[in-house]
C-alpha positions as CSV (number, residue, x, y, z in Angstrom):
1,M,-0.2,-20.0,-29.3
2,A,1.5,-17.5,-27.0
3,N,1.8,-18.1,-23.3
4,K,-1.0,-16.2,-21.6
5,Y,0.5,-16.5,-18.2
6,V,2.8,-13.9,-16.7
7,T,5.6,-15.3,-14.5
8,I,6.6,-13.7,-11.2
9,Q,10.2,-12.5,-11.3
10,N,10.3,-11.5,-7.6
11,W,8.0,-11.0,-4.7
12,G,8.0,-10.3,-1.0
13,T,6.1,-9.3,2.1
14,D,6.6,-6.7,4.7
15,L,4.8,-4.3,7.0
16,V,4.9,-0.6,7.7
17,A,3.6,1.2,10.8
18,T,1.6,4.4,10.4
19,S,3.2,7.6,11.7
20,T,3.2,8.6,15.3
21,S,1.9,12.0,14.4
22,G,-1.2,10.3,12.9
23,A,-1.7,12.8,10.1
24,T,1.4,12.1,8.1
25,F,1.4,9.7,5.2
26,V,4.1,6.9,5.4
27,P,5.5,5.4,2.2
28,L,5.6,1.6,2.0
29,G,9.3,1.4,1.0
30,S,11.5,1.6,-2.1
31,I,11.0,-1.6,-4.2
32,L,10.3,-1.8,-7.9
33,A,7.1,-3.8,-8.3
34,D,4.1,-4.2,-10.7
35,E,1.5,-4.5,-7.9
36,V,1.2,-4.2,-4.2
37,T,-1.5,-5.8,-1.9
38,L,-2.3,-4.0,1.3
39,V,-3.7,-6.0,4.2
40,L,-5.1,-4.2,7.2
41,P,-5.8,-6.9,9.9
42,A,-6.5,-4.7,12.9
43,S,-10.3,-4.7,13.3
44,G,-11.9,-1.3,13.9
45,V,-9.1,0.7,12.2
46,S,-9.3,2.5,8.8
47,I,-6.4,3.8,6.8
48,D,-6.2,6.4,4.1
49,V,-4.1,5.3,1.0
50,L,-2.4,7.8,-1.2
51,C,-1.0,6.8,-4.6
52,A,1.2,9.7,-5.4
53,G,2.3,8.5,-8.8
54,Q,-1.2,7.9,-10.1
55,I,-2.9,11.2,-9.2
56,A,-2.4,14.8,-10.1
57,T,-3.3,16.2,-6.7
58,P,-1.7,14.6,-3.6
59,T,-4.7,15.4,-1.5
60,K,-6.8,12.7,-3.2
61,F,-6.8,9.4,-1.5
62,F,-9.1,6.4,-0.7
63,T,-9.9,4.7,2.5
64,I,-9.9,1.0,3.4
65,D,-11.5,-0.4,6.6
66,A,-10.1,-3.4,8.6
67,P,-10.2,-6.2,8.3
68,S,-9.7,-6.0,4.5
69,G,-7.2,-5.8,1.8
70,Y,-6.7,-4.0,-1.5
71,V,-4.6,-4.7,-4.6
72,I,-3.0,-1.7,-6.3
73,P,-1.4,-2.2,-9.8
74,L,1.7,-0.1,-10.1
75,G,4.4,-0.8,-12.6
76,R,6.8,1.4,-10.6
77,N,8.1,1.9,-7.1
78,I,5.9,0.9,-4.1
79,G,7.2,3.9,-2.3
80,E,4.6,5.9,-4.3
81,V,1.9,4.2,-2.2
82,M,1.6,5.9,1.3
83,V,-0.7,5.2,4.2
84,R,-2.0,6.9,7.4
85,R,-4.7,6.3,9.9
86,T,-8.0,7.8,8.9
87,D,-8.7,9.0,12.4
88,N,-5.2,10.7,12.6
89,N,-4.7,8.8,15.9
90,N,-1.1,8.9,17.0
91,T,-1.0,5.2,18.0
92,P,0.7,3.4,15.1
93,V,-1.0,0.5,13.4
94,N,0.8,-2.1,11.3
95,V,-0.2,-2.3,7.6
96,R,1.0,-5.5,6.1
97,F,1.7,-5.6,2.3
98,S,3.0,-8.0,-0.3
99,W,4.4,-7.0,-3.6
100,R,5.1,-8.7,-6.9
101,K,7.3,-8.0,-9.8
102,F,6.4,-9.7,-13.1
103,N,8.7,-10.7,-16.0
């Protein structure tokens, strides 16, 4: 019987601040990973999430409201996931994320 469990090769946590312009999407970073989990702890804040590598038109995105989190399967670079404040407010908010790379 084959092993049904996938081992984690590497993982990490970090945070990125939304842009000071408010309307600009900010990439999470440049790390090869199979999934990324976004965590938005600031209550009363919403962020737009753009997954550039998974859509044909870069104007398509989804929104998550705080406090919440969201897991995005990737299989590529987490820099293809970008965030901005939904209200385009120029006060940066920290978006925490964790990433995992499987064997």
